[in-house]
Structures are given as structure tokens and as C-alpha cells.
N, CA and C of each residue as an Amber inpcrd file, in Angstrom:
protein
   234
  13.4590000  14.0560000 -27.8220000  12.8330000  15.0900000 -28.2240000
  13.0480000  16.5280000 -27.0600000  12.9390000  17.7860000 -27.8470000
  12.8280000  18.7890000 -26.6740000  11.4960000  19.1010000 -26.2060000
  11.5150000  19.6850000 -24.9940000  10.3400000  20.1830000 -24.6130000
   8.9850000  20.7260000 -25.5580000   9.8460000  21.7850000 -26.1860000
   8.7230000  22.0850000 -27.2510000   8.3680000  21.3710000 -28.3760000
   9.3830000  20.3070000 -28.8010000   8.9150000  19.0590000 -29.8510000
   7.7680000  18.3790000 -28.9660000   7.7550000  18.0450000 -27.7750000
   6.7250000  17.2640000 -27.2300000   5.4200000  18.0990000 -27.1380000
   5.3840000  19.2880000 -26.8610000   4.3360000  20.0160000 -26.7460000
   3.6810000  20.2460000 -28.0170000   4.4190000  20.5410000 -29.3650000
   4.0660000  20.7190000 -30.4710000   3.3560000  19.0470000 -31.0400000
   3.9190000  18.0970000 -30.4100000   3.1120000  16.8980000 -30.7820000
   1.9340000  16.6840000 -30.1100000   1.8250000  16.8160000 -28.6460000
   0.6730000  17.0040000 -28.0770000  -0.2430000  17.8440000 -28.7420000
  -0.1250000  19.0590000 -29.0260000  -0.8650000  19.9640000 -29.7280000
  -1.3460000  19.1380000 -31.0420000  -0.7630000  18.4010000 -31.7320000
  -0.8450000  17.6550000 -33.0710000  -2.0920000  16.7010000 -32.7640000
  -1.8470000  15.9560000 -31.5770000  -2.7870000  15.0200000 -30.8330000
  -3.9140000  15.1190000 -30.5770000  -4.1600000  16.5760000 -29.8170000
  -5.1260000  17.1920000 -29.4890000  -5.9160000  17.6070000 -30.6890000
  -5.4510000  18.0440000 -31.6590000  -6.0890000  18.5700000 -33.0450000
  -6.6800000  17.7210000 -33.6470000  -5.7260000  16.4120000 -33.8780000
  -6.6020000  15.3470000 -34.5050000  -7.8310000  14.7390000 -33.7550000
  -7.5000000  14.4700000 -32.5030000  -8.5770000  13.8430000 -31.8190000
  -9.7660000  14.7240000 -31.1370000  -9.7410000  16.0680000 -31.3500000
 -10.6950000  16.7920000 -30.9980000 -11.9030000  16.7440000 -32.0240000
 -11.7540000  16.2920000 -33.3540000 -12.4740000  16.4250000 -34.2740000
 -13.5580000  15.5470000 -34.1780000 -14.6500000  15.7280000 -34.8500000
 -15.6540000  14.5040000 -34.6070000 -15.2490000  13.2000000 -35.3460000
 -14.5560000  13.1190000 -36.2950000 -13.8320000  11.9640000 -36.6170000
 -12.9560000  11.5010000 -35.6800000 -11.9250000  12.1710000 -35.3270000
 -11.0050000  11.9180000 -34.0890000 -11.7810000  11.2620000 -32.9560000
 -12.5560000  11.8020000 -32.5100000 -13.4590000  11.1080000 -31.2660000
 -13.9110000   9.8890000 -31.5120000 -14.5800000   9.8230000 -32.5790000
 -15.0910000   8.4940000 -33.0150000 -14.0620000   7.4410000 -33.3350000
 -12.9170000   7.8040000 -34.0280000 -11.9510000   7.0500000 -34.1090000
 -11.0580000   6.5030000 -32.6330000 -11.1960000   7.4630000 -31.6630000
 -10.7950000   7.0630000 -30.3960000 -11.5750000   6.3760000 -29.8110000
 -12.9010000   6.4970000 -29.8750000 -13.9660000   5.5630000 -29.0520000
 -13.8320000   4.1890000 -29.6970000 -13.5790000   3.9330000 -31.0110000
 -13.3280000   2.7450000 -31.4240000 -12.1780000   2.0170000 -31.0430000
 -11.2550000   2.9170000 -30.9640000  -9.6550000   2.1140000 -30.4400000
  -9.8850000   1.6940000 -28.8550000 -10.4990000   2.6090000 -28.2540000
 -10.9150000   2.1160000 -26.6210000 -11.6950000   0.7490000 -27.0170000
 -12.8420000   0.8100000 -27.6570000 -13.4690000  -0.4340000 -27.6060000
 -12.8400000  -1.6750000 -28.1190000 -12.0960000  -1.3230000 -29.1430000
 -10.8830000  -2.7970000 -29.7880000  -9.8490000  -3.0710000 -28.9260000
  -9.4480000  -2.1180000 -28.2900000  -8.1010000  -2.2100000 -27.4170000
  -8.1460000  -2.4860000 -25.8540000  -9.1760000  -2.9580000 -25.6580000
  -9.6450000  -3.4890000 -24.2120000  -9.2640000  -2.5080000 -23.1790000
  -9.6670000  -1.0930000 -23.7050000  -9.2360000  -0.1100000 -22.7950000
  -9.8620000  -0.0630000 -21.4140000 -10.9640000  -0.4170000 -21.0540000
 -11.9260000  -0.7670000 -20.0180000 -11.9690000  -2.0740000 -19.3770000
 -11.6070000  -3.1210000 -20.3850000 -11.4890000  -4.4740000 -19.8310000
 -10.2160000  -4.9750000 -19.4600000 -10.2270000  -6.2170000 -18.6000000
  -9.2400000  -6.6550000 -18.1460000  -8.2680000  -7.5100000 -19.2900000
  -7.2240000  -7.4140000 -19.2820000  -6.1800000  -7.9940000 -20.3490000
  -5.6780000  -9.3780000 -19.8810000  -6.1380000  -9.7700000 -18.7860000
  -5.6570000 -11.1680000 -18.4900000  -6.0360000 -12.2890000 -19.0280000
  -4.8800000 -13.3560000 -19.2550000  -5.2090000 -14.2320000 -19.9830000
  -4.4260000 -15.4880000 -19.2750000  -4.9100000 -16.7730000 -19.4890000
  -4.2930000 -17.8700000 -19.0640000  -2.9280000 -17.9220000 -19.8970000
  -3.0530000 -17.2900000 -20.8890000  -1.7900000 -17.5750000 -22.0910000
  -0.9490000 -16.3850000 -22.1740000   0.1960000 -16.1570000 -21.3640000
   0.8790000 -15.3140000 -21.0660000   1.0360000 -14.2330000 -22.4740000
   1.4150000 -14.9230000 -23.5840000   1.7980000 -14.2220000 -24.9630000
   0.4690000 -13.3510000 -25.1520000  -0.9060000 -13.9200000 -24.8960000
  -2.1420000 -13.3320000 -25.0890000  -2.0900000 -12.2320000 -24.3460000
  -1.7870000 -12.2880000 -23.1540000  -1.8170000 -11.1920000 -22.2690000
  -1.0110000  -9.9840000 -22.6170000   0.1430000 -10.5520000 -22.8440000
   1.1480000  -9.4810000 -23.4910000   0.6160000  -8.5500000 -24.6110000
   0.0270000  -9.5260000 -25.8060000  -0.4480000  -8.6770000 -26.9500000
  -1.7630000  -7.9870000 -26.4840000  -2.4710000  -8.4920000 -25.6770000
  -3.7190000  -7.2410000 -25.3550000  -3.2570000  -6.0670000 -24.4740000
  -2.2980000  -6.4210000 -23.5670000  -1.8260000  -5.1990000 -22.9570000
  -1.2500000  -3.9760000 -23.8650000  -0.4830000  -4.8210000 -24.8390000
   0.0850000  -3.8380000 -25.7660000  -0.8490000  -2.9530000 -26.6320000
  -1.9840000  -3.6460000 -26.9530000  -2.8190000  -2.9360000 -27.5600000
  -3.2980000  -1.7530000 -26.5840000  -3.7110000  -2.2680000 -25.4780000
  -4.2240000  -1.0690000 -24.4060000  -3.2770000  -0.1960000 -24.1060000
  -2.0530000  -0.4700000 -24.2460000  -1.0230000   0.6800000 -23.9430000
  -1.1380000   1.8660000 -25.0660000  -1.5000000   1.4610000 -26.1550000
  -1.5140000   2.4030000 -27.3670000  -2.5810000   3.4700000 -26.9810000
  -3.9310000   2.9090000 -26.3490000  -4.8680000   3.9620000 -26.0990000
  -4.6890000   4.9420000 -24.8930000  -3.9560000   4.2690000 -23.9880000
  -3.4050000   4.9030000 -22.7130000  -2.4260000   5.9180000 -23.4250000
  -1.5040000   5.6830000 -24.2380000  -0.5810000   6.5180000 -24.5370000
  -1.4410000   7.8730000 -25.3270000  -2.0620000   7.5450000 -26.1010000
  -2.8400000   8.5870000 -26.9470000  -3.5810000   9.5550000 -25.9270000
  -4.2040000   8.6760000 -25.1180000  -5.1920000   9.6170000 -24.0200000
  -4.0870000  10.5910000 -23.0700000  -2.9740000   9.9740000 -22.9370000
  -1.8590000  10.9010000 -22.2920000  -1.4030000  12.0060000 -22.8990000
  -1.1860000  11.7430000 -24.3140000  -0.9290000  12.7550000 -25.0630000
  -1.9120000  13.8540000 -25.1680000  -3.1660000  13.4540000 -24.7650000
  -4.4960000  14.1870000 -24.8840000  -4.5620000  15.0870000 -23.8020000
  -3.9750000  14.9420000 -22.6610000  -3.8870000  15.6320000 -21.2320000
  -3.4700000  16.7230000 -21.0860000  -3.9530000  17.6400000 -20.5410000
  -3.2260000  19.1790000 -20.3530000  -2.0740000  18.7250000 -19.4240000
  -1.0770000  19.7340000 -19.4990000   0.1830000  19.6710000 -18.8440000
  -0.0430000  19.8100000 -17.4240000  -1.0430000  20.2680000 -16.8470000
  -1.3220000  20.6140000 -15.7390000  -2.3830000  19.3160000 -14.8630000
  -2.8780000  18.3930000 -15.7780000  -3.4580000  17.3340000 -15.5410000
  -5.1740000  17.8410000 -15.1660000  -5.3840000  18.9630000 -15.2130000
  -6.8680000  19.4800000 -14.9300000  -7.7190000  18.7430000 -15.8360000
  -7.5990000  18.4870000 -17.1240000  -8.4990000  17.8240000 -18.0270000
  -7.9950000  16.4690000 -18.1870000  -8.2860000  15.5800000 -17.7500000
  -8.3040000  14.0030000 -18.1340000  -9.3280000  13.5730000 -19.0910000
  -8.7690000  12.9900000 -20.2760000  -9.9990000  12.7130000 -21.1430000
 -10.5960000  11.1920000 -20.6500000 -11.6920000  10.7450000 -20.5620000
 -12.2050000   9.9090000 -20.2680000 -12.9030000   9.3050000 -21.5390000
 -13.5510000   8.0090000 -21.1940000 -13.8320000   7.3610000 -22.6740000
 -14.8990000   8.4580000 -23.3110000 -14.6860000   8.4740000 -24.3890000
 -15.3590000   9.5700000 -25.3710000 -16.8030000   9.0220000 -25.5360000
 -17.4070000  10.1220000 -25.4380000 -18.8470000   9.9670000 -25.7250000
 -19.3330000  10.7080000 -27.2410000 -19.8840000  10.1260000 -27.7100000
 -20.5970000  10.4700000 -29.2940000 -21.6920000  11.2250000 -29.0320000
């Protein structure tokens, strides 16, 4: 992707997740995808699966960050 395409995609993420419904969905994803919990398990495949879920939320949150990193989203509040 070109830098402009990446910026356009980030703008789309910000648009979607800045709405009340988007904030509610992000909060739900954070809770369901182990955003603030450990993903360790004594079963390696389970750890991989849980960390994959968590990675999706981290990716979304990275797309919501400003380029200069002044504004870092934290767990959303309702």
C-alpha cells in the first residue's frame, strides 16, 4: 500500500470506531479478545489462538493512533 492508501485506511478506521456504536464494538472486542488479560495457557495451540485474537484488537488500536503518537487510545469508556 502507498502511504496515502494507508492514511486513507487509518481515516476509515477512525471514522468507524469514533462513533458511539464503534466505541461499543471496540470495547466488546477488547473484553472478548483478551486485550488486558494474559493469553498464556499450558496448551500451546490455545496460547497461539488467544494471542491471535488479542493481536486483532492491537491492530485496530494501532490504526486509531495518530501518526505522531500523541493520542494513544486506551480501553474505551462508555
